[in-house]
C-alpha positions in Angstrom: -40.7 15.4 3.5 -40.2 11.7 3.6 -40.6 10.0 7.0 -37.6 8.5 8.7 -37.5 4.7 8.7 -38.9 3.1 11.8 -36.7 -0.1 11.9 -33.4 -1.5 10.8 -35.2 -3.6 8.1 -37.0 -0.5 6.8 -33.7 1.4 6.7 -32.0 -1.4 4.7 -35.0 -1.5 2.3 -34.9 2.3 1.9 -31.3 2.2 1.0 -31.7 -0.8 -1.3 -34.6 1.0 -3.1 -32.0 3.7 -4.0 -29.6 1.0 -5.3 -27.3 1.3 -2.2 -26.6 -2.3 -1.1 -25.2 -2.6 2.4 -25.0 -5.1 5.2 -27.2 -5.1 8.3 -24.5 -3.6 10.5 -24.3 -0.4 8.4 -28.1 -0.3 8.1 -28.3 -0.5 11.9 -25.8 2.4 12.3 -27.8 4.5 9.9 -31.1 3.7 11.7 -29.5 4.6 15.1 -28.1 7.8 13.7 -31.4 9.0 12.3 -33.2 8.0 15.5 -30.7 9.4 18.1 -29.6 12.3 15.9 -26.0 11.3 16.2 -23.3 11.9 13.5 -21.9 8.9 11.5 -18.2 8.5 11.1 -17.3 6.2 8.2 -13.8 5.0 7.7 -12.5 2.8 4.9 -10.5 2.6 1.7 -11.4 5.0 -1.2 -14.2 3.8 -3.4 -16.1 1.6 -1.0 -19.3 3.7 -0.8 -18.8 6.1 2.1 -19.6 9.3 0.2 -22.3 7.5 -1.8 -24.2 6.7 1.5 -24.7 10.5 2.1 -26.0 11.0 -1.5 -28.3 8.0 -1.1 -29.8 9.3 2.2 -30.4 12.7 0.7 -32.2 11.2 -2.2 -34.2 8.6 -0.1 -35.3 11.2 2.5 -35.9 14.1 0.0 -33.3 16.3 1.9 -30.7 18.7 0.6 -27.2 17.4 0.4 -24.6 19.9 1.7 -21.0 18.8 1.1 -17.9 20.1 2.8 -15.0 18.8 0.9 -12.0 18.8 3.3 -8.5 19.6 2.2 -5.2 20.5 3.8 -5.3 24.1 5.2 -9.1 24.2 5.5 -10.0 26.6 8.3 -13.1 27.5 10.2 -14.0 30.6 8.3 -13.7 28.8 4.9 -16.1 26.1 6.2 -18.6 28.5 7.8 -18.8 31.9 6.0 -16.9 34.7 4.2 -17.8 38.3 3.7 -18.2 39.5 0.1 -15.6 42.3 0.4 -16.0 43.3 -3.3 -19.8 43.9 -2.8 -19.2 45.7 0.5 -16.7 48.1 -1.1 -19.1 48.8 -4.0 -22.0 49.5 -1.5 -19.7 51.8 0.6 -18.8 53.8 -2.4 -22.4 54.0 -3.5 -23.5 55.2 -0.1 -20.7 57.8 -0.1 -22.4 60.1 2.5 -20.3 59.3 5.5 -23.5 58.7 7.5 -24.0 55.0 6.8 -23.1 52.8 9.8 -20.5 50.2 9.1 -22.9 47.6 10.6 -25.1 48.0 7.5 -22.4 46.4 5.4 -22.3 43.3 7.6 -25.7 41.8 6.9 -27.0 38.7 5.0 -26.8 40.7 1.8 -23.0 40.5 1.9 -22.6 37.1 3.5 -21.3 34.2 1.5 -22.6 31.1 3.3 -20.3 28.1 3.3 -21.4 24.5 4.0 -21.5 24.5 7.9 -23.6 27.7 8.0 -25.9 26.4 5.3 -26.5 23.2 7.3 -27.5 25.2 10.4 -30.2 27.2 8.7 -33.9 26.3 8.6 -34.8 24.2 5.6 -38.4 23.6 4.4 -37.4 20.0 3.4 -36.2 19.2 6.9 -32.7 19.0 8.3 -30.2 18.5 5.4 -27.6 15.8 5.0 -24.2 17.4 5.9 -21.4 15.4 4.3 -18.0 16.3 5.8 -15.9 14.4 3.2 -12.3 13.2 3.9 -11.9 14.8 7.3 -8.5 13.1 7.5 -7.2 15.7 5.0 -7.6 18.5 7.5 -5.5 19.3 10.7 -6.2 19.0 14.4 -7.3 22.7 14.9 -10.1 22.2 12.4 -11.1 19.0 14.1 -11.3 20.8 17.4 -13.5 23.5 15.8 -15.7 20.9 14.2 -16.1 19.0 17.5 -17.4 22.2 19.1 -19.7 23.0 16.2 -21.2 19.5 16.2 -21.6 19.4 19.9 -24.1 22.3 20.0 -25.0 22.5 16.3 -24.2 26.1 16.2 -21.7 28.5 14.6 -20.7 32.0 15.6 -20.3 35.0 13.2 -18.8 37.8 15.2 -20.6 40.5 13.3 -24.0 38.7 13.5 -23.9 36.6 16.6 -24.5 32.9 17.1 -26.6 30.8 14.7 -28.1 27.6 16.1 -29.7 24.9 13.9 -33.4 24.6 14.7 -32.9 20.9 14.1 -29.6 19.1 13.9 -28.5 18.2 10.4 -27.9 14.5 9.5 -24.1 14.5 9.6 -21.9 12.0 7.9 -18.1 12.3 8.2 -15.8 10.2 6.0 -12.1 9.3 6.3 -9.8 7.3 4.0 -7.5 7.0 7.0 -4.5 8.8 5.5 -4.0 9.8 9.2 -5.7 9.1 12.5 -8.6 11.4 13.4 -8.7 12.4 17.0 -10.6 10.2 19.4 -12.7 13.1 20.7 -14.3 13.6 17.3 -14.8 9.9 16.8 -16.5 9.6 20.3 -19.0 12.2 19.2 -20.1 9.9 16.4 -21.4 6.4 15.6 -18.4 4.7 14.0 -18.3 2.1 11.2 -15.5 0.7 9.1 -16.7 0.2 5.5 -14.8 -2.8 4.1 -14.7 -4.3 0.7 -17.9 -6.4 0.2 -17.9 -10.2 -0.2 -18.4 -11.7 -3.6 -22.2 -12.1 -3.6 -22.7 -8.6 -2.1 -20.5 -7.0 -4.7 -22.3 -8.9 -7.5 -25.6 -7.6 -6.0 -24.2 -4.0 -6.0 -23.2 -4.5 -9.6 -26.6 -5.7 -10.5 -28.1 -2.6 -9.0 -25.6 -0.1 -10.4 -24.9 -1.6 -13.8 -27.9 -3.8 -14.6 -27.1 -3.8 -18.3 -24.1 -6.1 -17.6 -24.7 -9.8 -18.3 -24.7 -12.1 -15.3 -21.6 -13.9 -16.6 -19.8 -10.6 -17.1 -20.8 -9.3 -13.7 -19.5 -12.4 -11.9 -16.2 -12.4 -13.8 -15.7 -8.7 -13.2 -16.3 -9.1 -9.4 -14.1 -12.2 -9.1 -11.3 -10.6 -11.1 -11.5 -7.4 -9.0 -11.4 -9.3 -5.8 -8.4 -11.3 -6.9 -6.7 -7.9 -7.8 -7.2 -6.8 -4.2 -5.0 -9.7 -3.1 -2.1 -8.5 -5.3 0.6 -6.2 -4.0 -0.8 -3.0 -5.6 -0.1 0.6 -4.8 -3.9 1.3 -4.8 -6.5 -1.5 -4.7 -9.6 -0.9 -6.8 -12.7 -0.1 -4.9 -16.3 -0.9 -5.6 -16.5 2.4 -7.6 -13.9 0.9 -10.0 -15.9 -2.3 -10.2 -18.9 -0.4 -11.3 -17.0 1.8 -13.7 -15.2 -1.1 -15.3 -18.5 -3.0 -15.8 -20.0 0.0 -17.5 -17.0 0.4 -19.8 -17.1 -3.3 -20.8 -20.9 -3.0 -21.5 -20.1 0.1 -23.7 -17.6 -2.2 -25.6 -20.4 -4.8 -26.0 -18.4 -7.3 -24.0 -20.4 -10.2 -22.6 -17.4 -11.9 -20.8 -13.8 -11.0 -19.9 -10.9 -11.9 -22.1 -7.2 -11.1 -21.9 -7.6 -8.6 -24.8 -10.4 -6.6 -23.3 -8.8 -6.6 -19.9 -5.6 -5.1 -21.5 -7.7 -2.4 -23.3 -9.6 -1.3 -20.2 -7.2 -1.7 -17.2 -7.2 2.1 -16.9 -10.8 1.9 -15.7 -9.6 -0.3 -12.8 -6.1 0.7 -11.8 -5.0 4.4 -11.5 -1.2 4.0 -11.2 1.0 3.1 -14.1 3.2 0.8 -12.0 0.1 -1.2 -11.0 -1.1 -1.3 -14.7 2.4 -2.5 -15.8 2.4 -5.2 -13.1 -0.9 -6.6 -14.0 -0.8 -6.3 -17.8 -0.1 -9.3 -20.1 0.4 -12.7 -18.6 -0.5 -11.6 -15.1 -3.9 -10.5 -16.2 -4.4 -13.9 -17.9 -3.3 -15.7 -14.7 -5.7 -13.7 -12.5 -8.6 -14.3 -15.0 -8.0 -18.0 -14.9 -8.0 -18.0 -11.1 -11.2 -15.9 -11.1 -13.0 -18.2 -13.4 -11.8 -21.3 -11.5 -13.1 -19.8 -8.2 -16.5 -19.1 -9.8 -16.7 -22.7 -11.1 -15.5 -24.3 -7.9 -17.9 -22.3 -5.8 -20.8 -23.0 -8.0 -21.3 -19.3 -8.6 -22.2 -19.6 -12.3 
């Protein structure tokens, strides 16, 4: 089991070694979370690296990643456990003697363990990374349940009793802020807003995630994407789209942007037809000219 980092600098280096480039504020939050055993609450636009942080920590620390993908209508039982009723019925019929206690059909053999229960169990690799992804998609009753579960790091199964984690899992909650999450849950966590990175940091991220892209292409891609975020779009491209686009351009053997290659690959950047229609053609050329001018004026070449 990999040892936890002992300083903020060590935390930032650990993440960087896994090609996750972040600022010192986020590295500080991660260090404090690991040291104080406090959950992290990350808010920000889609595609800025919130979910990726959990994956990176799991890889860097050699821990299991347990992901609870939230959705509308998610309830406590779906997040914790279910009974395998089909297996229970088969076992009951096989017993068929009328002498078998009902309790014998409510054991681990018939238990389907969902993410929250999995995260509470002993793990030889150490406490796992529990990613509760897009908590803003759930409703307030589930938030209340989650607050209780994370306060004591325990869950209750009526037929089996209360299960308490021997060590708290490393918890990361993410939100795209489609609605406000209750303050009580946020107060339980260390909070960080994950914003779009600045130019140089996004170029650094691209170097780490798409090293095959030329320096010219990387800088033009980042500058173009950052100009796109200033347009009145339905959905701004995130860092994930920056990386995807660069990889697409490399696959097409592009060494620099051109109006033609932009027109052919806009679907890797923008995910709504209205946005694509707005940017296609002369608008793309205009933005490319501005992007190149900014690179030249800033001495970024």
